[in-house]
VOPA-203253 format. One line per field, with one value per residue (C-alpha): x, y, z. Coordinates in steps of 0.02 Angstrom, whole numbers, plus 50000, padded with zeros to 5 digits. Example, Ala and Ser with C-alpha at 12.3 -4.5 7.8 and 13.67 -1.06 7.14 Angstrom:
<tormis>
east 50615_50684 $
north 49775_49947 $
up 50390_50357 $
</tormis>
This chain:
<tormis>
east 57999_58008_57866_57972_57994_58167_58252_58421_58533_58657_58818_58911_59047_59181_59117_59261_59277_59237_59076_59025_59058_58958_58810_58814_58808_58665_58562_58583_58525_58359_58205_58123_58277_58297_58450_58577_58686_58826_58842_59008_59001_59113_58995_58847_58937_58974_58789_58746_58882_58795_58636_58643_58560_58685_58849_58872_58824_58947_59086_59063_59092_59257_59235_59110_58971_58882_58894_58917_58750_58664_58509_58404_58269_58140_58054_57878_57819 $
north 57273_57105_57047_56911_56940_56978_57006_57063_56972_57087_57014_57062_57189_57065_56919_56826_56755_56579_56638_56734_56582_56468_56586_56605_56416_56400_56538_56463_56293_56359_56303_56436_56545_56613_56722_56768_56923_56973_57160_57211_57351_57463_57447_57491_57647_57698_57683_57799_57919_57937_58004_58194_58204_58084_58167_58271_58125_58007_58138_58157_57972_57916_57741_57638_57585_57476_57286_57164_57094_56966_57008_56853_56848_56714_56629_56692_56519 $
up 53024_53111_53220_53299_53485_53548_53714_53777_53899_53986_54054_54211_54177_54230_54124_54043_53868_53927_54012_53856_53746_53862_53868_53678_53661_53785_53705_53531_53596_53662_53568_53461_53444_53268_53295_53429_53409_53526_53556_53634_53761_53655_53507_53618_53680_53500_53458_53602_53546_53376_53456_53461_53632_53711_53659_53817_53929_53845_53849_54038_54073_54150_54079_53982_54104_53977_53983_53840_53788_53680_53578_53555_53421_53439_53293_53267_53213 $
</tormis>
C-alpha cells in the first residue's frame, strides 16, 4: 500500500481532447508529482458496474454521468 498522497482532478463533461491534453501536460509539470493517470469516464463506469451493490443503480442510468478524471500521485519525498 502506497503512503504517497494522491488526489483526483475531475473534468467537465464537455472537455475536449485538447483541454485534456493541456491539463495532462500541466499536471505532469507540477513539482512533486510522481505519477499522473488518466481515467476515462467509461472505465470509471465499468468499475462501478463491477460492484455488486451498484448494479441496479448503473442499470437505471440513461447515460454515463461520470466525468473523465486524472489521478495524481505525489512523491512522498
